[in-house]
N, C-alpha and C positions, 0 to 999 in steps of 0.2 A: 510521482508516487509519494515522495513526503508529504504534499499537501493533502492527500487521501489519507495518510497516516494520522496527520494534525487533525483533521475532522474529526476522526475517530476518537482519539485522545480528546480533543474537546467535548466531545458529546459525553465520554465517561467524566471528565472531571466537572462539567456542569452537572451532572447528577449527583455530585457530591454536597452541593451547594443547597442550602436549605432556603432558598428564594424563588417568589414565583417568576420572576425576570430570568433566572438561570435554567428553568423548564423550557421556556421559549427559546432561550439560546442553544440549549440540548437538541430541541426539536429542529431548529436551522440547522445546527451541524450535521445531524443526521440526515437531514434532507439532501445536503451537499455531498455527504459521505457516500449516501446510497446511491445518489445519481452518477457518481465519478468513480466508483469503485471497479465496475466493470468495464468503463470505458477506457480507464488507464490501464487495466491488466489486459486486454485485447490489444490497446497500442502497444503496449510494451511486448508483446508477443510478436506483434507484426514487424516490430523493429529490430528485436534481438535475435529473432532466427529466422532461417530461409523460408520462402514462402510454401514449399512443397510439406513443412511439418506444421504448417498452422492448423490444420483440421485435428490432428492429434493432439497438440497443444492445447488447443480450446477445449477439446474433450476433456482432457486431463483438467483443465480449469473447472468446467463444470461437475466433473466428479468431486474435486476438492470442495468445490461450494455446496454439494450435496451433503458431503460429510461433516462441512461446519455445520450444516442446518440438523444433521444428527445429534451433534454434541449439544444442542441446545437443551434437549429434554434432560439430561443430567444435571446442567446448571440449573435449571429450573428446580430440580428436586433438591440439590445442593441449597439454593436460594431459600428454598422453605423448611430447611432440615431443622433449625434452631434458631433461636432469638439472637440477632446480631451476624447472621449467616449473609444477609445482603452484602454488607461490607467486605467481608472476606471474598466474596465472588466478585465484587466490583474491583477490588485490589489485585486479584488475580487475572482478570481481564485488563486492567491497566498495564499490568507487567507485560503481558501478551502484546499488547500494542506498542509499548517502547520497543520490545525486542523486534518487530517487524521494521522499526527505523533502522536495523542494522543492513539489511539488504541494498537498500538504496542509497545508502552512506557509502559501503563498502563498493559498490557500482560507481560513485562518484570519484571516490579516491582513485580506483583503478583507471578510469578514464583519464582523470588529471595524469598519473604517472605515465599512462601511456602514451598520451599526447605528447609530452616531452621526452620521449625514448626514442633516439635516432636510430636504434638497431632493431626497432619494433616491425617485423614483416607485415603486420595488418595495418599500419600506419599508412594514410594516404596523404599524398601531397597534391593539392590542387593549384594549377597554374592556369593563367589565361593567356595566350598567345594573341597579342595585338599587332595587327599588320601595321609598317611604318607607313606613313604619308609622305616620305622624303624621295 
């Protein structure tokens, strides 16, 4: 998940750089971002939740993607509103992208804490019984 967010941040940061190479780098970052965004989201839903809720959660994912698509129009009007507004829009989007790093980091910290907690009822111990040859 964090890699997808870094693709998104990389795309936005490359858009700030006034260089021809940065435009190509932004396109490469965006290509990886676009191809891995829904893949990672669907894999996360499949891993984190029971299978009987997958259809409902996938539907909610699609609805949230549609809402994000609807938000593009106000961003485009803000982008054209006044001179220099493109910088404000890009800063706003960069802040939103950095905020999305919180969820994977919180999951990582919780997973590390639960891994070392002996009283956690959801912690599973894996043991392999090897038959003796004696």
